[in-house]
Backbone and ligand atoms as CSV (ligand in chain L), in Angstrom:
chain,resi,resn,atom,element,x,y,z
A,1,MET,N,N,141.943,144.355,27.270
A,1,MET,CA,C,141.331,144.600,28.583
A,1,MET,C,C,142.360,144.424,29.687
A,2,ALA,N,N,143.061,143.287,29.651
A,2,ALA,CA,C,144.041,143.018,30.705
A,2,ALA,C,C,145.168,144.044,30.685
A,3,SER,N,N,145.615,144.438,29.492
A,3,SER,CA,C,146.713,145.389,29.407
A,3,SER,C,C,146.276,146.747,29.939
A,4,THR,N,N,145.027,147.121,29.723
A,4,THR,CA,C,144.505,148.375,30.258
A,4,THR,C,C,144.545,148.356,31.781
A,5,LEU,N,N,144.144,147.252,32.351
A,5,LEU,CA,C,144.104,147.146,33.804
A,5,LEU,C,C,145.502,147.214,34.383
A,6,VAL,N,N,146.442,146.584,33.730
A,6,VAL,CA,C,147.817,146.639,34.203
A,6,VAL,C,C,148.305,148.069,34.191
A,7,ALA,N,N,147.982,148.787,33.119
A,7,ALA,CA,C,148.413,150.179,33.018
A,7,ALA,C,C,147.840,151.001,34.162
A,8,VAL,N,N,146.562,150.776,34.485
A,8,VAL,CA,C,145.924,151.505,35.583
A,8,VAL,C,C,146.631,151.195,36.891
A,9,ALA,N,N,146.886,149.914,37.100
A,9,ALA,CA,C,147.520,149.511,38.355
A,9,ALA,C,C,148.897,150.156,38.498
A,10,LEU,N,N,149.618,150.193,37.401
A,10,LEU,CA,C,150.965,150.741,37.467
A,10,LEU,C,C,150.946,152.246,37.733
A,11,THR,N,N,150.002,152.931,37.132
A,11,THR,CA,C,149.986,154.384,37.298
A,11,THR,C,C,149.478,154.784,38.673
A,12,THR,N,N,148.689,153.906,39.315
A,12,THR,CA,C,148.177,154.269,40.630
A,12,THR,C,C,149.081,153.754,41.747
A,13,ALA,N,N,150.003,152.844,41.416
A,13,ALA,CA,C,150.909,152.327,42.436
A,13,ALA,C,C,152.053,153.323,42.636
A,14,PRO,N,N,152.632,153.332,43.839
A,14,PRO,CA,C,153.815,154.179,44.058
A,14,PRO,C,C,154.894,153.828,43.049
A,15,ALA,N,N,155.521,154.843,42.494
A,15,ALA,CA,C,156.466,154.637,41.404
A,15,ALA,C,C,157.583,153.674,41.786
A,16,ALA,N,N,158.036,153.757,43.019
A,16,ALA,CA,C,159.156,152.941,43.448
A,16,ALA,C,C,158.816,151.454,43.443
A,17,HIS,N,N,157.511,151.114,43.545
A,17,HIS,CA,C,157.121,149.712,43.638
A,17,HIS,C,C,156.446,149.205,42.363
A,18,ALA,N,N,156.356,150.062,41.379
A,18,ALA,CA,C,155.571,149.709,40.197
A,18,ALA,C,C,156.105,148.469,39.489
A,19,VAL,N,N,157.380,148.311,39.427
A,19,VAL,CA,C,157.964,147.209,38.674
A,19,VAL,C,C,157.963,145.921,39.491
A,20,SER,N,N,158.171,146.031,40.790
A,20,SER,CA,C,158.386,144.831,41.588
A,20,SER,C,C,157.123,144.318,42.271
A,21,ALA,N,N,155.974,144.962,42.045
A,21,ALA,CA,C,154.759,144.553,42.756
A,21,ALA,C,C,153.640,144.200,41.783
A,22,PRO,N,N,153.567,142.930,41.360
A,22,PRO,CA,C,152.515,142.536,40.429
A,22,PRO,C,C,151.152,142.330,41.097
A,23,ASP,N,N,151.100,142.298,42.401
A,23,ASP,CA,C,149.852,141.968,43.093
A,23,ASP,C,C,148.687,142.918,42.772
A,24,PRO,N,N,148.880,144.236,42.725
A,24,PRO,CA,C,147.738,145.107,42.414
A,24,PRO,C,C,147.088,144.768,41.079
A,25,ALA,N,N,147.885,144.452,40.083
A,25,ALA,CA,C,147.324,144.110,38.780
A,25,ALA,C,C,146.486,142.839,38.866
A,26,THR,N,N,146.978,141.858,39.610
A,26,THR,CA,C,146.240,140.616,39.774
A,26,THR,C,C,144.906,140.869,40.471
A,27,ALA,N,N,144.958,141.682,41.520
A,27,ALA,CA,C,143.739,141.967,42.268
A,27,ALA,C,C,142.721,142.695,41.402
A,28,GLN,N,N,143.179,143.648,40.604
A,28,GLN,CA,C,142.249,144.392,39.768
A,28,GLN,C,C,141.665,143.517,38.672
A,29,SER,N,N,142.467,142.589,38.151
A,29,SER,CA,C,141.950,141.691,37.132
A,29,SER,C,C,140.823,140.840,37.693
A,30,ALA,N,N,141.003,140.359,38.919
A,30,ALA,CA,C,139.972,139.538,39.543
A,30,ALA,C,C,138.685,140.338,39.728
A,31,ALA,N,N,138.800,141.583,40.169
A,31,ALA,CA,C,137.617,142.416,40.365
A,31,ALA,C,C,136.905,142.677,39.045
A,32,ALA,N,N,137.692,142.849,37.993
A,32,ALA,CA,C,137.107,143.158,36.689
A,32,ALA,C,C,136.365,141.963,36.108
A,33,LEU,N,N,136.604,140.763,36.638
A,33,LEU,CA,C,135.967,139.570,36.102
A,33,LEU,C,C,134.579,139.328,36.689
A,34,VAL,N,N,134.145,140.168,37.597
A,34,VAL,CA,C,132.765,140.069,38.076
A,34,VAL,C,C,131.829,140.323,36.904
A,35,VAL,N,N,130.879,139.425,36.718
A,35,VAL,CA,C,129.939,139.541,35.607
A,35,VAL,C,C,128.748,140.399,36.035
A,36,THR,N,N,128.470,141.423,35.257
A,36,THR,CA,C,127.300,142.267,35.527
A,36,THR,C,C,126.188,141.910,34.551
A,37,LEU,N,N,125.024,141.610,35.091
A,37,LEU,CA,C,123.845,141.340,34.268
A,37,LEU,C,C,122.803,142.409,34.553
A,38,ARG,N,N,122.254,142.974,33.487
A,38,ARG,CA,C,121.258,144.033,33.644
A,38,ARG,C,C,119.850,143.446,33.523
A,39,TYR,N,N,118.938,143.969,34.350
A,39,TYR,CA,C,117.559,143.489,34.250
A,39,TYR,C,C,116.597,144.668,34.127
A,40,ASP,N,N,115.516,144.406,33.393
A,40,ASP,CA,C,114.451,145.389,33.185
A,40,ASP,C,C,113.174,144.806,33.776
A,41,ASP,N,N,112.704,145.399,34.863
A,41,ASP,CA,C,111.476,144.904,35.502
A,41,ASP,C,C,110.320,145.894,35.334
A,42,SER,N,N,110.408,146.726,34.285
A,42,SER,CA,C,109.375,147.753,34.098
A,42,SER,C,C,108.015,147.165,33.735
A,43,ARG,N,N,108.005,145.883,33.359
A,43,ARG,CA,C,106.719,145.228,33.057
A,43,ARG,C,C,106.364,144.182,34.120
A,44,ALA,N,N,106.950,144.347,35.293
A,44,ALA,CA,C,106.648,143.431,36.401
A,44,ALA,C,C,105.728,144.124,37.410
A,45,THR,N,N,104.693,144.727,36.893
A,45,THR,CA,C,103.773,145.501,37.733
A,45,THR,C,C,103.219,144.656,38.882
A,46,GLY,N,N,103.326,145.208,40.080
A,46,GLY,CA,C,102.833,144.516,41.261
A,46,GLY,C,C,103.883,143.653,41.933
A,47,TRP,N,N,105.015,143.463,41.271
A,47,TRP,CA,C,106.097,142.616,41.789
A,47,TRP,C,C,107.343,143.435,42.139
A,48,GLU,N,N,107.238,144.755,42.114
A,48,GLU,CA,C,108.429,145.594,42.265
A,48,GLU,C,C,109.217,145.281,43.535
A,49,ALA,N,N,108.508,145.221,44.648
A,49,ALA,CA,C,109.198,144.978,45.926
A,49,ALA,C,C,109.803,143.580,45.959
A,50,ALA,N,N,109.089,142.619,45.392
A,50,ALA,CA,C,109.579,141.239,45.380
A,50,ALA,C,C,110.829,141.120,44.515
A,51,VAL,N,N,110.830,141.806,43.373
A,51,VAL,CA,C,112.005,141.766,42.496
A,51,VAL,C,C,113.190,142.425,43.187
A,52,THR,N,N,112.960,143.575,43.796
A,52,THR,CA,C,114.044,144.279,44.484
A,52,THR,C,C,114.639,143.401,45.586
A,53,ALA,N,N,113.785,142.770,46.354
A,53,ALA,CA,C,114.264,141.915,47.444
A,53,ALA,C,C,114.931,140.650,46.912
A,54,GLY,N,N,114.378,140.094,45.854
A,54,GLY,CA,C,114.967,138.881,45.277
A,54,GLY,C,C,116.341,139.153,44.686
A,55,VAL,N,N,116.465,140.272,44.006
A,55,VAL,CA,C,117.758,140.671,43.450
A,55,VAL,C,C,118.756,140.933,44.576
A,56,ALA,N,N,118.307,141.616,45.619
A,56,ALA,CA,C,119.191,141.921,46.746
A,56,ALA,C,C,119.688,140.634,47.403
A,57,SER,N,N,118.839,139.639,47.443
A,57,SER,CA,C,119.224,138.358,48.021
A,57,SER,C,C,120.389,137.741,47.250
A,58,TRP,N,N,120.309,137.781,45.936
A,58,TRP,CA,C,121.405,137.250,45.120
A,58,TRP,C,C,122.661,138.103,45.241
A,59,ASN,N,N,122.484,139.414,45.129
A,59,ASN,CA,C,123.660,140.293,45.165
A,59,ASN,C,C,124.403,140.215,46.495
A,60,ALA,N,N,123.676,139.917,47.559
A,60,ALA,CA,C,124.315,139.842,48.875
A,60,ALA,C,C,124.996,138.499,49.117
A,61,ASN,N,N,124.665,137.501,48.284
A,61,ASN,CA,C,125.139,136.155,48.584
A,61,ASN,C,C,126.049,135.529,47.536
A,62,VAL,N,N,126.257,136.212,46.414
A,62,VAL,CA,C,127.242,135.742,45.433
A,62,VAL,C,C,128.147,136.910,45.051
A,63,ASP,N,N,129.372,136.570,44.673
A,63,ASP,CA,C,130.374,137.598,44.359
A,63,ASP,C,C,130.710,137.681,42.876
A,64,ASN,N,N,130.562,136.568,42.153
A,64,ASN,CA,C,131.063,136.533,40.772
A,64,ASN,C,C,130.109,137.132,39.756
A,65,VAL,N,N,128.849,137.342,40.165
A,65,VAL,CA,C,127.869,137.944,39.255
A,65,VAL,C,C,127.022,138.928,40.052
A,66,LYS,N,N,126.729,140.061,39.410
A,66,LYS,CA,C,125.912,141.081,40.058
A,66,LYS,C,C,124.777,141.491,39.121
A,67,LEU,N,N,123.613,141.715,39.713
A,67,LEU,CA,C,122.426,142.115,38.960
A,67,LEU,C,C,122.197,143.611,39.147
A,68,VAL,N,N,121.981,144.300,38.033
A,68,VAL,CA,C,121.812,145.753,38.060
A,68,VAL,C,C,120.548,146.118,37.287
A,69,ARG,N,N,119.723,146.954,37.897
A,69,ARG,CA,C,118.468,147.370,37.271
A,69,ARG,C,C,118.733,148.472,36.245
A,70,VAL,N,N,118.045,148.382,35.118
A,70,VAL,CA,C,118.178,149.425,34.098
A,70,VAL,C,C,116.822,150.080,33.853
A,71,SER,N,N,116.858,151.220,33.192
A,71,SER,CA,C,115.639,151.945,32.846
A,71,SER,C,C,114.891,151.187,31.760
A,72,PRO,N,N,113.575,151.394,31.693
A,72,PRO,CA,C,112.776,150.723,30.654
A,72,PRO,C,C,113.338,150.994,29.269
A,73,GLY,N,N,113.469,149.958,28.481
A,73,GLY,CA,C,113.946,150.106,27.113
A,73,GLY,C,C,115.447,150.035,26.958
A,74,ALA,N,N,116.183,150.157,28.060
A,74,ALA,CA,C,117.637,150.040,27.982
A,74,ALA,C,C,118.003,148.576,27.739
A,75,ARG,N,N,119.183,148.374,27.189
A,75,ARG,CA,C,119.654,147.019,26.933
A,75,ARG,C,C,119.756,146.255,28.249
A,76,ALA,N,N,119.161,145.062,28.265
A,76,ALA,CA,C,119.189,144.259,29.481
A,76,ALA,C,C,119.222,142.784,29.103
A,77,GLU,N,N,120.015,142.019,29.826
A,77,GLU,CA,C,120.073,140.576,29.583
A,77,GLU,C,C,118.811,139.872,30.087
A,78,ILE,N,N,118.229,140.415,31.165
A,78,ILE,CA,C,117.116,139.737,31.828
A,78,ILE,C,C,115.866,140.621,31.774
A,79,GLN,N,N,114.839,140.107,31.136
A,79,GLN,CA,C,113.541,140.782,31.105
A,79,GLN,C,C,112.639,140.115,32.145
A,80,ILE,N,N,112.116,140.912,33.056
A,80,ILE,CA,C,111.245,140.379,34.105
A,80,ILE,C,C,109.847,140.949,33.901
A,81,VAL,N,N,108.877,140.050,33.715
A,81,VAL,CA,C,107.518,140.510,33.422
A,81,VAL,C,C,106.515,139.792,34.324
A,82,ALA,N,N,105.407,140.462,34.580
A,82,ALA,CA,C,104.310,139.856,35.331
A,82,ALA,C,C,103.361,139.180,34.351
A,83,THR,N,N,102.869,137.990,34.726
A,83,THR,CA,C,101.902,137.296,33.886
A,83,THR,C,C,100.780,136.734,34.772
A,84,SER,N,N,99.747,136.212,34.112
A,84,SER,CA,C,98.647,135.598,34.850
A,84,SER,C,C,98.805,134.076,34.906
A,85,GLY,N,N,99.948,133.567,34.431
A,85,GLY,CA,C,100.160,132.118,34.395
A,85,GLY,C,C,100.997,131.633,35.557
A,86,TRP,N,N,101.761,130.559,35.320
A,86,TRP,CA,C,102.685,130.042,36.320
A,86,TRP,C,C,104.034,130.733,36.176
A,87,PRO,N,N,104.740,130.899,37.269
A,87,PRO,CA,C,106.098,131.454,37.160
A,87,PRO,C,C,106.959,130.547,36.274
A,88,GLN,N,N,107.819,131.167,35.488
A,88,GLN,CA,C,108.743,130.401,34.671
A,88,GLN,C,C,109.934,131.275,34.299
A,89,ALA,N,N,110.997,130.619,33.868
A,89,ALA,CA,C,112.213,131.371,33.570
A,89,ALA,C,C,113.109,130.592,32.625
A,90,THR,N,N,113.926,131.336,31.919
A,90,THR,CA,C,114.936,130.743,31.057
A,90,THR,C,C,116.056,130.179,31.928
A,91,LEU,N,N,116.478,128.949,31.586
A,91,LEU,CA,C,117.597,128.348,32.305
A,91,LEU,C,C,118.917,128.881,31.755
A,92,GLY,N,N,119.703,129.497,32.632
A,92,GLY,CA,C,120.992,130.055,32.242
A,92,GLY,C,C,122.096,129.038,32.388
A,93,PRO,N,N,123.270,129.467,32.726
A,93,PRO,CA,C,123.628,130.827,33.124
A,93,PRO,C,C,123.652,131.816,31.958
A,94,VAL,N,N,122.809,132.837,32.071
A,94,VAL,CA,C,122.796,133.875,31.034
A,94,VAL,C,C,124.101,134.656,31.110
A,95,ARG,N,N,124.580,135.019,29.921
A,95,ARG,CA,C,125.863,135.725,29.813
A,95,ARG,C,C,125.648,137.185,29.442
A,96,PRO,N,N,126.631,138.036,29.695
A,96,PRO,CA,C,126.522,139.430,29.234
A,96,PRO,C,C,126.247,139.468,27.738
A,97,GLY,N,N,125.247,140.248,27.357
A,97,GLY,CA,C,124.856,140.315,25.953
A,97,GLY,C,C,123.845,139.260,25.567
A,98,GLY,N,N,123.580,138.315,26.469
A,98,GLY,CA,C,122.609,137.260,26.204
A,98,GLY,C,C,121.186,137.701,26.506
A,99,GLN,N,N,120.280,136.746,26.415
A,99,GLN,CA,C,118.878,137.062,26.650
A,99,GLN,C,C,118.241,136.007,27.537
A,100,ALA,N,N,117.601,136.443,28.595
A,100,ALA,CA,C,116.860,135.539,29.463
A,100,ALA,C,C,115.594,136.245,29.913
A,101,ARG,N,N,114.658,135.454,30.362
A,101,ARG,CA,C,113.357,136.005,30.720
A,101,ARG,C,C,112.867,135.365,32.010
A,102,VAL,N,N,112.231,136.178,32.825
A,102,VAL,CA,C,111.536,135.700,34.021
A,102,VAL,C,C,110.079,136.105,33.887
A,103,GLU,N,N,109.195,135.131,34.049
A,103,GLU,CA,C,107.765,135.447,34.092
A,103,GLU,C,C,107.267,135.202,35.512
A,104,LEU,N,N,106.823,136.268,36.138
A,104,LEU,CA,C,106.320,136.173,37.507
A,104,LEU,C,C,104.814,135.951,37.421
A,105,GLY,N,N,104.434,134.699,37.511
A,105,GLY,CA,C,103.050,134.302,37.275
A,105,GLY,C,C,102.195,134.390,38.529
A,106,SER,N,N,101.030,134.997,38.369
A,106,SER,CA,C,100.166,135.227,39.531
A,106,SER,C,C,99.487,133.960,40.045
A,107,GLN,N,N,99.488,132.885,39.251
A,107,GLN,CA,C,98.823,131.664,39.736
A,107,GLN,C,C,99.493,131.132,41.000
A,108,ALA,N,N,100.804,131.289,41.079
A,108,ALA,CA,C,101.508,130.819,42.276
A,108,ALA,C,C,101.161,131.683,43.497
A,109,VAL,N,N,100.928,132.966,43.242
A,109,VAL,CA,C,100.538,133.858,44.341
A,109,VAL,C,C,99.130,133.508,44.811
A,110,THR,N,N,98.261,133.226,43.861
A,110,THR,CA,C,96.896,132.822,44.200
A,110,THR,C,C,96.910,131.573,45.077
A,111,GLN,N,N,97.865,130.697,44.821
A,111,GLN,CA,C,97.995,129.480,45.633
A,111,GLN,C,C,98.569,129.759,47.010
A,112,GLY,N,N,99.132,130.940,47.195
A,112,GLY,CA,C,99.639,131.303,48.515
A,112,GLY,C,C,101.147,131.384,48.647
A,113,HIS,N,N,101.869,131.253,47.525
A,113,HIS,CA,C,103.326,131.271,47.592
A,113,HIS,C,C,103.865,132.704,47.700
A,114,ASP,N,N,104.994,132.826,48.362
A,114,ASP,CA,C,105.604,134.119,48.668
A,114,ASP,C,C,106.226,134.747,47.417
A,115,LYS,N,N,105.910,136.005,47.188
A,115,LYS,CA,C,106.341,136.654,45.943
A,115,LYS,C,C,107.854,136.850,45.878
A,116,THR,N,N,108.471,137.189,46.996
A,116,THR,CA,C,109.927,137.389,46.970
A,116,THR,C,C,110.643,136.074,46.711
A,117,ARG,N,N,110.168,135.000,47.346
A,117,ARG,CA,C,110.769,133.682,47.091
A,117,ARG,C,C,110.602,133.294,45.621
A,118,ILE,N,N,109.448,133.587,45.058
A,118,ILE,CA,C,109.217,133.285,43.639
A,118,ILE,C,C,110.210,134.054,42.768
A,119,ALA,N,N,110.344,135.349,43.038
A,119,ALA,CA,C,111.237,136.169,42.211
A,119,ALA,C,C,112.680,135.679,42.317
A,120,ALA,N,N,113.131,135.422,43.530
A,120,ALA,CA,C,114.509,134.951,43.718
A,120,ALA,C,C,114.717,133.593,43.062
A,121,HIS,N,N,113.720,132.715,43.167
A,121,HIS,CA,C,113.800,131.377,42.568
A,121,HIS,C,C,113.920,131.462,41.049
A,122,GLU,N,N,113.075,132.278,40.431
A,122,GLU,CA,C,113.096,132.370,38.966
A,122,GLU,C,C,114.401,133.010,38.473
A,123,ILE,N,N,114.896,133.998,39.192
A,123,ILE,CA,C,116.196,134.574,38.837
A,123,ILE,C,C,117.282,133.511,38.982
A,124,GLY,N,N,117.127,132.649,39.966
A,124,GLY,CA,C,118.068,131.541,40.143
A,124,GLY,C,C,118.170,130.674,38.891
A,125,HIS,N,N,117.035,130.459,38.222
A,125,HIS,CA,C,117.071,129.723,36.951
A,125,HIS,C,C,117.923,130.467,35.922
A,126,ASN,N,N,117.742,131.787,35.824
A,126,ASN,CA,C,118.545,132.598,34.883
A,126,ASN,C,C,120.033,132.458,35.181
A,127,LEU,N,N,120.347,132.254,36.463
A,127,LEU,CA,C,121.761,132.154,36.871
A,127,LEU,C,C,122.289,130.723,36.730
A,128,GLY,N,N,121.448,129.832,36.206
A,128,GLY,CA,C,121.929,128.503,35.876
A,128,GLY,C,C,121.489,127.387,36.803
A,129,LEU,N,N,120.615,127.697,37.744
A,129,LEU,CA,C,120.188,126.661,38.704
A,129,LEU,C,C,118.941,125.933,38.219
A,130,TRP,N,N,118.987,124.617,38.395
A,130,TRP,CA,C,117.822,123.764,38.151
A,130,TRP,C,C,116.927,123.777,39.384
A,131,ASP,N,N,115.710,123.245,39.211
A,131,ASP,CA,C,114.852,122.983,40.358
A,131,ASP,C,C,115.422,121.829,41.173
A,132,THR,N,N,115.210,121.898,42.484
A,132,THR,CA,C,115.558,120.782,43.372
A,132,THR,C,C,114.288,120.385,44.126
A,133,LYS,N,N,113.310,119.908,43.365
A,133,LYS,CA,C,112.003,119.530,43.907
A,133,LYS,C,C,111.890,118.014,43.950
A,134,PRO,N,N,111.345,117.428,45.016
A,134,PRO,CA,C,110.961,118.151,46.231
A,134,PRO,C,C,112.179,118.462,47.086
A,135,GLY,N,N,112.072,119.526,47.866
A,135,GLY,CA,C,113.175,119.896,48.726
A,135,GLY,C,C,112.682,120.775,49.866
A,136,PRO,N,N,113.562,120.990,50.847
A,136,PRO,CA,C,113.184,121.765,52.030
A,136,PRO,C,C,113.157,123.270,51.756
A,137,CYS,N,N,112.580,123.994,52.683
A,137,CYS,CA,C,112.469,125.455,52.569
A,137,CYS,C,C,113.843,126.116,52.533
A,138,SER,N,N,114.847,125.455,53.101
A,138,SER,CA,C,116.193,126.041,53.120
A,138,SER,C,C,116.798,126.112,51.726
A,139,GLN,N,N,116.253,125.351,50.796
A,139,GLN,CA,C,116.697,125.424,49.400
A,139,GLN,C,C,115.811,126.410,48.643
A,140,LEU,N,N,116.431,127.390,48.023
A,140,LEU,CA,C,115.656,128.325,47.197
A,140,LEU,C,C,115.037,127.611,46.003
A,141,MET,N,N,115.792,126.657,45.438
A,141,MET,CA,C,115.345,126.026,44.205
A,141,MET,C,C,114.396,124.857,44.435
A,142,SER,N,N,114.012,124.628,45.691
A,142,SER,CA,C,112.939,123.648,45.948
A,142,SER,C,C,111.590,124.258,45.605
A,143,GLY,N,N,111.560,125.554,45.444
A,143,GLY,CA,C,110.358,126.235,44.936
A,143,GLY,C,C,109.093,125.904,45.703
A,144,SER,N,N,108.050,125.638,44.948
A,144,SER,CA,C,106.735,125.423,45.555
A,144,SER,C,C,106.668,124.152,46.380
A,145,SER,N,N,107.623,123.229,46.163
A,145,SER,CA,C,107.567,121.956,46.888
A,145,SER,C,C,107.787,122.148,48.389
A,146,ALA,N,N,108.322,123.297,48.790
A,146,ALA,CA,C,108.535,123.565,50.218
A,146,ALA,C,C,107.257,124.034,50.906
A,147,GLY,N,N,106.215,124.244,50.114
A,147,GLY,CA,C,104.935,124.632,50.716
A,147,GLY,C,C,104.754,126.135,50.785
A,148,THR,N,N,103.485,126.534,50.977
A,148,THR,CA,C,103.168,127.963,50.958
A,148,THR,C,C,103.638,128.691,52.214
A,149,SER,N,N,103.962,127.953,53.261
A,149,SER,CA,C,104.448,128.618,54.474
A,149,SER,C,C,105.905,129.044,54.328
A,150,CYS,N,N,106.587,128.539,53.313
A,150,CYS,CA,C,108.008,128.844,53.127
A,150,CYS,C,C,108.170,130.215,52.474
A,151,ARG,N,N,108.895,131.083,53.169
A,151,ARG,CA,C,109.143,132.423,52.648
A,151,ARG,C,C,110.638,132.678,52.453
A,152,ASN,N,N,111.421,131.612,52.478
A,152,ASN,CA,C,112.873,131.773,52.323
A,152,ASN,C,C,113.230,132.199,50.899
A,153,ALA,N,N,113.931,133.318,50.779
A,153,ALA,CA,C,114.366,133.808,49.464
A,153,ALA,C,C,115.885,133.816,49.345
A,154,LEU,N,N,116.563,133.131,50.270
A,154,LEU,CA,C,118.028,133.099,50.244
A,154,LEU,C,C,118.530,131.788,49.657
A,155,PRO,N,N,119.445,131.844,48.705
A,155,PRO,CA,C,120.068,130.609,48.218
A,155,PRO,C,C,120.948,130.019,49.318
A,156,ASN,N,N,120.904,128.693,49.462
A,156,ASN,CA,C,121.757,128.076,50.484
A,156,ASN,C,C,123.193,127.976,49.964
A,157,ALA,N,N,124.068,127.421,50.776
A,157,ALA,CA,C,125.501,127.399,50.429
A,157,ALA,C,C,125.756,126.654,49.122
A,158,THR,N,N,125.050,125.548,48.919
A,158,THR,CA,C,125.237,124.770,47.692
A,158,THR,C,C,124.780,125.567,46.477
A,159,GLU,N,N,123.649,126.226,46.606
A,159,GLU,CA,C,123.123,127.017,45.489
A,159,GLU,C,C,124.045,128.206,45.187
A,160,GLN,N,N,124.532,128.822,46.230
A,160,GLN,CA,C,125.488,129.921,46.036
A,160,GLN,C,C,126.739,129.428,45.305
A,161,ALA,N,N,127.241,128.273,45.734
A,161,ALA,CA,C,128.475,127.745,45.148
A,161,ALA,C,C,128.287,127.405,43.668
A,162,ARG,N,N,127.103,126.890,43.327
A,162,ARG,CA,C,126.846,126.552,41.915
A,162,ARG,C,C,126.842,127.797,41.043
A,163,VAL,N,N,126.252,128.867,41.539
A,163,VAL,CA,C,126.217,130.113,40.768
A,163,VAL,C,C,127.618,130.717,40.688
A,164,GLU,N,N,128.334,130.680,41.803
A,164,GLU,CA,C,129.708,131.196,41.788
A,164,GLU,C,C,130.543,130.451,40.745
A,165,ALA,N,N,130.352,129.145,40.662
A,165,ALA,CA,C,131.119,128.350,39.697
A,165,ALA,C,C,130.732,128.703,38.262
A,166,ALA,N,N,129.446,128.934,38.042
A,166,ALA,CA,C,128.975,129.245,36.683
A,166,ALA,C,C,129.513,130.579,36.194
A,167,TYR,N,N,129.809,131.482,37.140
A,167,TYR,CA,C,130.296,132.806,36.762
A,167,TYR,C,C,131.743,133.043,37.206
A,168,ALA,N,N,132.425,131.981,37.536
A,168,ALA,CA,C,133.820,132.129,37.942
A,168,ALA,C,C,134.669,132.592,36.764
A,169,ALA,N,N,135.865,133.062,37.055
A,169,ALA,CA,C,136.753,133.580,36.014
A,169,ALA,C,C,136.915,132.575,34.880
A,170,GLY,N,N,136.575,133.001,33.694
A,170,GLY,CA,C,136.752,132.147,32.532
A,170,GLY,C,C,135.602,131.194,32.266
A,171,ALA,N,N,134.665,131.107,33.200
A,171,ALA,CA,C,133.577,130.140,33.042
A,171,ALA,C,C,132.687,130.481,31.856
A,172,ALA,N,N,132.639,131.751,31.494
A,172,ALA,CA,C,131.767,132.159,30.393
A,172,ALA,C,C,132.092,131.422,29.106
A,173,SER,N,N,133.357,131.061,28.944
A,173,SER,CA,C,133.742,130.386,27.711
A,173,SER,C,C,133.623,128.871,27.824
A,174,ARG,N,N,133.456,128.379,29.054
A,174,ARG,CA,C,133.414,126.926,29.252
A,174,ARG,C,C,131.999,126.384,29.434
A,175,ILE,N,N,131.133,127.175,30.043
A,175,ILE,CA,C,129.793,126.693,30.356
A,175,ILE,C,C,128.788,127.415,29.470
A,176,PRO,N,N,128.214,126.729,28.496
A,176,PRO,CA,C,127.259,127.400,27.619
A,176,PRO,C,C,125.943,127.689,28.344
A,177,THR,N,N,125.273,128.730,27.901
A,177,THR,CA,C,123.932,129.004,28.404
A,177,THR,C,C,122.998,127.902,27.934
A,178,ASP,N,N,122.126,127.436,28.804
A,178,ASP,CA,C,121.219,126.356,28.439
A,178,ASP,C,C,120.096,126.861,27.521
A,179,GLY,N,N,119.326,127.818,28.029
A,179,GLY,CA,C,118.337,128.469,27.177
A,179,GLY,C,C,116.944,127.888,27.200
A,180,ARG,N,N,116.784,126.679,27.785
A,180,ARG,CA,C,115.407,126.144,27.812
A,180,ARG,C,C,114.588,126.881,28.875
A,181,VAL,N,N,113.272,126.753,28.792
A,181,VAL,CA,C,112.398,127.439,29.730
A,181,VAL,C,C,111.876,126.444,30.757
A,182,LEU,N,N,112.049,126.775,32.031
A,182,LEU,CA,C,111.566,125.933,33.116
A,182,LEU,C,C,110.285,126.539,33.677
A,183,VAL,N,N,109.225,125.763,33.696
A,183,VAL,CA,C,107.930,126.232,34.183
A,183,VAL,C,C,107.706,125.703,35.599
A,184,ASP,N,N,107.397,126.619,36.523
A,184,ASP,CA,C,107.137,126.225,37.908
A,184,ASP,C,C,105.645,126.159,38.175
A,185,ALA,N,N,105.017,125.165,37.585
A,185,ALA,CA,C,103.583,124.962,37.818
A,185,ALA,C,C,103.391,124.284,39.163
A,186,GLY,N,N,102.395,124.688,39.878
A,186,GLY,CA,C,102.191,124.181,41.232
A,186,GLY,C,C,101.348,122.938,41.290
L,1,ZN,ZN,ZN,111.797,126.531,39.244
């Protein structure tokens, strides 16, 4: 992989600088280390907008991992489904080729909790974040403990940093996926 990237960098760099300029290769290697995780939300009926917004919240606030939607039935690390129970999710950090699940449970909606915050929170578990309950609305992972008036779906700086660390260059080999299921019962 690395040798391929070097070859690309060399062929796209001006010939006169190809030998003396290692920086393009370094930059391309860093970009290539962004982890892409695919998700299938075709069974998240009624949660489509919340999933889209929750995913956008993560993609806009972390750099080392990106979430990409796939067509139903395509290979995906993250399966997102709607249920009639409590929201719950597999604790990650899920890796490429791994398996994680988000259950968007309607009981939390019945209680009055915001659907986008729920979706972003449960995806946060897949990305390796624990609950931080009780906690303020400014924390995404404080979940239901912030109350039904809380509609914040943005991870705060600490939460962003934890996810960035879990998906930083080389972290895939150092930090194992947890795999247990965290239930967000209200
Ligand atoms: Zn939770």
